[in-house]
C-alpha atoms as one frame of an Amber mdcrd trajectory, in Angstrom:
protein
  33.989  27.084 -29.981  31.267  24.959 -28.357  31.285  21.236 -27.845  28.235
  19.249 -26.946  28.606  16.302 -24.623  27.368  13.382 -26.671  27.719   9.815
 -25.435  29.738   7.551 -27.701  26.852   5.177 -28.231  23.269   6.212 -27.951
  20.793   3.378 -28.074  17.685   4.558 -29.851  14.631   4.419 -27.627  12.381
   1.752 -29.069   8.719   2.547 -28.600   6.943  -0.247 -26.773   3.950  -1.845
 -28.310   0.619  -1.440 -26.600   0.479  -5.143 -25.757   3.892  -5.037 -24.094
   2.898  -1.957 -22.078  -0.293  -3.681 -20.952   1.627  -6.814 -19.949   4.082
  -4.757 -17.896   1.249  -2.866 -16.208  -0.575  -6.103 -15.422   2.617  -7.607
 -13.969   3.119  -4.541 -11.772  -0.535  -4.620 -10.683  -0.317  -8.323  -9.854
   2.801  -7.725  -7.761   1.093  -4.863  -5.913  -2.021  -6.940  -5.249   0.065
  -9.870  -4.024   1.909  -7.590  -1.615  -1.368  -6.037  -0.428  -2.880  -9.485
   0.117   0.136 -10.541   2.174  -0.140  -7.364   4.260  -3.850  -7.930   4.853
  -3.307 -11.572   5.771  -0.603 -10.687   8.301  -2.758  -7.984   9.868  -5.732
 -10.375  10.033  -3.540 -12.887  11.853  -3.010 -10.317  14.615  -6.753  -9.772
  15.178  -8.619 -11.707  17.864 -10.815 -14.554  16.622 -14.320 -13.470  15.566
 -15.959 -15.479  18.373 -13.864 -13.775  21.076 -15.671 -11.423  23.423 -15.339
  -7.830  22.248 -13.160  -5.635  24.383 -15.054  -2.513  25.299 -13.409   0.613
  26.667 -13.836   1.258  30.383 -16.938   3.184  31.392 -16.394   6.764  32.520
 -16.018   7.114  36.274 -19.144   8.192  38.155 -19.065  11.004  40.658 -16.136
  12.911  39.251 -17.427  16.102  40.828 -18.481  17.818  37.642 -22.178  18.456
  37.320 -24.006  19.719  34.314 -26.505  22.549  34.985
């Protein structure tokens, strides 16, 4: 004797209309873009101003003892 586990109430899955799917996708995209914009703005706030002198890495030390043939 086999019994299948069946929930008491099964809500039928209603297929979404194309317009509703597009609206949900656009809402998700807008939320992602808003979050990305906020991330970019906060990272731009941490950068030095564009008119600041660029920071260049230190020049290699001269006379380190290694000579190229």
